[in-house]
N, C-alpha and C positions, 0 to 999 in steps of 0.2 A: 532599863531605859530611863526611868526617872532619875537615877543616880547620875547617868551620863549628862542629862539635861542640866542638872544642878551644878555639875562640874563646869560645864560650858558657861552657865550664867555667872558663877562665882568668878571665873577667870575673866569674863568680859568686864564685870564691875571692878575687879581688881586693877586691870589694865587702864580702864577709863579713869579711875580715881587718881592713879599715879601720872599717867602720860598727858592727861589734859592739862595738868599743872606744870609740866616741864617745858621750858623755853628752848625748843630746838626746831630745826627745819627737817621735817620728815621726808627724806629723799628715797628711802626704800619703799616706794609707793605700793608695790605689789604685795607687801607684807601686811597691809591693812585691809580690813573688810568692813563695810557698813551695810546693814540690812535695813529694808524698809519695814513698815509695820506688819506687812504680810509675810515677812521672812525671806523676801527675794534679795539676792545680792545685787547691789547697785554700784559697787566700787571695789577696785582692787587689782585690776590688771588682766592678764591673759589666763582666764580659767572659765569653765562652763558656768553660765549663769550671770557673768559680768554684764552690766548695762552701762551705757555711756551717757553721761549728763551733757548739758549744753553750756558752752561759754559763748555768749553773743557779744560782739564788740562793735561799737560805732567805729567809723573810719576817720571822718573829719573831726579833729580835736582830740583824738586818742592815738591814732597810728602815726600821724605826722609830728615831728619834733615841735615842741612849744615855740611859738613865735615864727614858725615857717608856714608857707601857703598850704592850704588843705588840698586834698586830691582833686576836687572839682576846680579850685582856683588854679592849680598846676596844669590841669587839662586845658583850661581856657587861655592861660597866659602863654602856653607853648603850642597852641593850635597851629596846624599847618595851613589853615585858612586865614588869610590876612584880615578879612573883615571881622572874624571872630576875635582875633587879637585886638583889633581897634575898638571893639565893643566890649572888651573884657570887663571893665569896671561896672558897666551897666548890667552885664550878665551876672556878675558876682552879687550885685545888689538885689537882683531878682532871686538869686539863690538864697540870700539872707531872708528875703520876704517869705519864701517857701518855708524856711526853717522856723520863722516867727509864727507863721500860720499853723505849722505843725505843733508848735509848743502850746498853742491855744486850742488845738483840736478843731480848727475852723476849716472844714472841708471846702466850703465855698471859696475862701481865700486861697486855699491850696490849689484848687482847680483853676482859679483865675490867674494865679501867678505862673503856674505850669503852662497855661495857654500863652501868657506873655513871653515866656522863655521860648516856647515853640515858634512864635511869630518872628522873634529876633533871629533864631537859628535858621529858619526858613529864608529870611531875607538875606542871610549870608551865603545862601546856596551851598550849604555843606554837603559834600559827597560822602558816600560810605567809606571810600578809601581814605579820605581826610580824617574822618572820625576814628577809624581803626588806628591809623598812624599816630594821631594825637593821643589816643588812649594809651598806646604803647609808650609814647614819650612821657606822658604823665606818670606812668608806673615807674619808669626809669628814674625820673627826676625827683619824685617825692622823697623828702628827707624823713626817714623813719625815726620814731622816738628811740632814745637810747635803750639798749638791751631788749628791744622788742622781739626780735627773732628768737633769741635764746629763751626768753620768758614764755613765748608761745609754745615752744617745744616742751618746756617743763609743764605747762598747763595741760597740754595734750597728754603728757606722761601720767597725769593724775586721772586719766580716763575720761576726759572731756572731748566732745566734738567742738571744734572752733568754727564759729560762723561770723562772717563779716557782713555788716549791713551799712548801706549808705544811699543817699539820694543821688550820688554820682552815677554815671552810666555803668551798666553791668559790665561792659567790656573793660572799663578802667579797673574794676575790681578783679576781674579774671586775670588780666595782665599783671596787676600788682602782686597777686598771690604767686604767679608763676615766676616773674622776674626777680622778686625779692626772696624767693624760696620760703614763703611763709607756710607753715604746716596747717593749712586751712581745709576744712571739709566742705563747706558751702559758702557761696557769696550771694548776696541779694542786693541788687542795685536797681536804678530806674531803667526801664526799657526804652531805647531810642530806636524808632522804626524808620526804615528807608524804603522808598518805592522807586524802582528803576534807578537804583544807585544814588538817589537824592533823598535828603532828610525829609521825613514825612510827619512825624509826631512823637510825643513822649507819653509813656504810661508809667506812672510812679511805681507800679507793681506792688511789692510788699515793703518798699522802702519806708513807708510811714506807718506800717502795721507790724510791729516787732513781735507782738503776742502771736499773730498768725504764723510768722516765721518760725517761732519756737514750736508751735503746734505741728507744723509740717516736719520739722527736724526730729522731733521726739516721736512722731508717728503714734503708735499705740501705747507708748510709755508716758502718757501725759502726767502721771503722778510724780514724774521726775522734775516737774516744774520747780518744786520747792527744794530740789537738790542742785539746781542750776544757777549760773552766775550771769549777770548782765553788767557790762561796763559802758559808761556814757560820760560825756562832758556836760550834759544838759539834762538834769532830772525832770525839769518842767516839761520838756518835749517828750519824755519817755515815762510819764506817770503810770500808764497802764501796765507796761511790762515790768516796771520797777516794783509794783505791788504784787505781781504774779510770781516772781522768782524767789529763790531762797536768799540770795545775797546780791546786793547792788553795789558796784564800785563807782563812786563819783570821781572821775579823773580830771586832773587839770585844775585851773584856777578860775574858770568861768563861774560867776555867781548865778544862782537860780533860786526859784521859790522853794522853800523848805516844806516838806510834808512828811507825815509819819510813815516810815518804812521799817519793817521788822528787823532787818539787818543791813546797815549801810556802812561802807568803808570809804574813807576819803583818801586818795593817793595822788601824788604828782609824779611818781616814778613807776615804771613797769615792774621793776624788781619788787617793789612793795606790794604790788598787786599779787604777784606770785606768792609772796610770804603770807599775805592775808588769806589766800585760798588754802595754802597748806595748813595754817592754824585752824581755819574753819573745818577742814577735813579731820584734823586731829581731835577737835572738840566733839566730833560725831563718831569717834571710834567705838566699835562694839567689841571687837576682839582681834587677836592676831591669828594669822594662819600658823604662825610658829608654835610648835608643840610646847606646853608648859615645862616639860622635862628639858627641852632644849633651852628655853628661856632661863631656867634655873642654872644650867651649866654655863650659859653665856654670862649670867650675873656673877658666878663664881670666878670665871676667867678674868672678868674686868676687875673684880676685887683683887685678884692675884697680880694683875698688871699694875694696879695702883700701889699695892704693897711693895712690889719689886722696884717701882719708881722711887717710892719713899725711902727704901733702904739702899737704893742705887745698886741693885743686883742685876748686872747686865745680862748674864747668861739666863737667869730665871725669867727676866722680862722678855727676852727673845723667844724662849721656849713657850711661855704663856701666850705670846702674840701669835706664834705659829698654830697653837692649839685653838686659839680664838678664831682665827681666820678659817680653820677647817669647819668650825661650827656655824659661823655666820657667813653664809655663802652669798653675800650681797655686794660683792665688788670691793671689799676692803683691800685686797692685794693690788692696790693701784701702784703705778710706777713711783709716785711721790713717796709712798710708804716704803716701798722696796729700797729706794735710794737712801732713805734715812736708816733703814736696817743695816745696809752695807756700811754706812758711815759709823754706826754704833759698833759694829764688829771690828772695825779697824782703828777705832778711837780709844785712847788711853786717858784722856783728860776727863776727870769726873764731872766737871761743870758742863762740858760740851755733851757728854753722854746724857746727863740729866735733862738738858735742853732738848735734845733729840727725842728722848722718851716722852717728854711732856708734849712736844709738837705732834707726835704720833697719836697720843691719846686725844688731843684736841681735834685732830683730823677725823679720827674714828667717831668722835662725839657728834660730828655733823651728820652722821648716818645712824648711829646707834643711840637711841634715847636713854638706855640704861647707864651710859657713861655720864650723862648729865643728871640722871635721876639719883645717882649715888651722892650727889651734893645735898639731897633733901633728907630731912629727919624721918620722913615717912618710909624710907627705903627699908628700914628694919622690919616694920610691920608688913610691908609688901613681901619681903623675903619669907617671913614666917608663914603668911597665908599661902604663898606660892608653894612652899614645901608641903603644906597640908593638902593642896590640890594634887601635887605629884604623888603623895602617899596614897590618896584615894584612888588615883589611876592605877598605881602599882597593885593595889589590893584587888582591883577588878581584872588583873591579868594583862597580857600583852595586847592592849587595845590601841589601834591607830588613831591619832588625833583627827585625821580627815574623816573618820567615821563619826566622831562627835560633831564636827563642823557640818556634816551633811544632814544632821537631825532637824 
């Protein structure tokens, strides 16, 4: 048992030492595992013991395209009630006052401004039907940030629950997630109450308490706070949750008070948010599900692919590529690669063959870190130690890697 534990630990340290320094985008999410201090699996995909972290995102200033109206502004400007539209600017100003009071943590000012908002909405005699119709319209008309939907799907693919949080009405958020097909698990907005189909009052709900939102979403897994991510356009308004989570993403160009946060990333594009999360995950890698014996074979196949590219050996390259895809069952046999393979087979011009081979390796490198790792001087030491690990496993007999992982 001691020998098996030592094998696992040596492999973990070996992978971390190499891959944490490799600049690549880890797309084979389910091949990575991260454990907490108690040994419980907190990341990796669909297997027993996997736990889901939290990605909490503000809506206004994050989801809407920079320079376009926020969700609440879109709701007011397109309201089916004429009086709300006429009072749009004053209502927006009240919304900004609520935001300012939230930034200062001034509950008295928050309650005072919410009451002011209630009074104006009441004076407009807003009906439940008008509210629901306007919430739907706002969801349809909101201009989303570039690459938002695809980015959210990728974040969800890294085993996060995605939560949207806003001071906008709850119905606006629910319609937004449904209409825009956002892969969202939970939404928290302010509660707008109606009595006899007429507007009655507003309860901020959890819109101004994001730490509590995360507590409810994580349920009994509160130790995952430090594995979770929060994205906001206003750090000052979200000081408490920013200090509670593992990584904070400051989004957009809004200036705010600076204070010490363990890990803060500044982004103005959603794609960069995804990349920041991927790199953070890689920096926490403990080990691969992939068997060290398979890892060694994949390394050998990639070296063969590179050598056959260098020597322009078309048939050898295609043979190694086929063997490689049989070992690495992570979706490398994509249509784009298949098309390049067919072109290589029919091509007779050496320069074109070389370009196609090179493109295939570049494409595989987006998924397989070993392709990029071969560019590093440390790869020789990595291979030497990997062979030692494999030899120790062979000396122990036909042991399954999953048995070692379960220790």
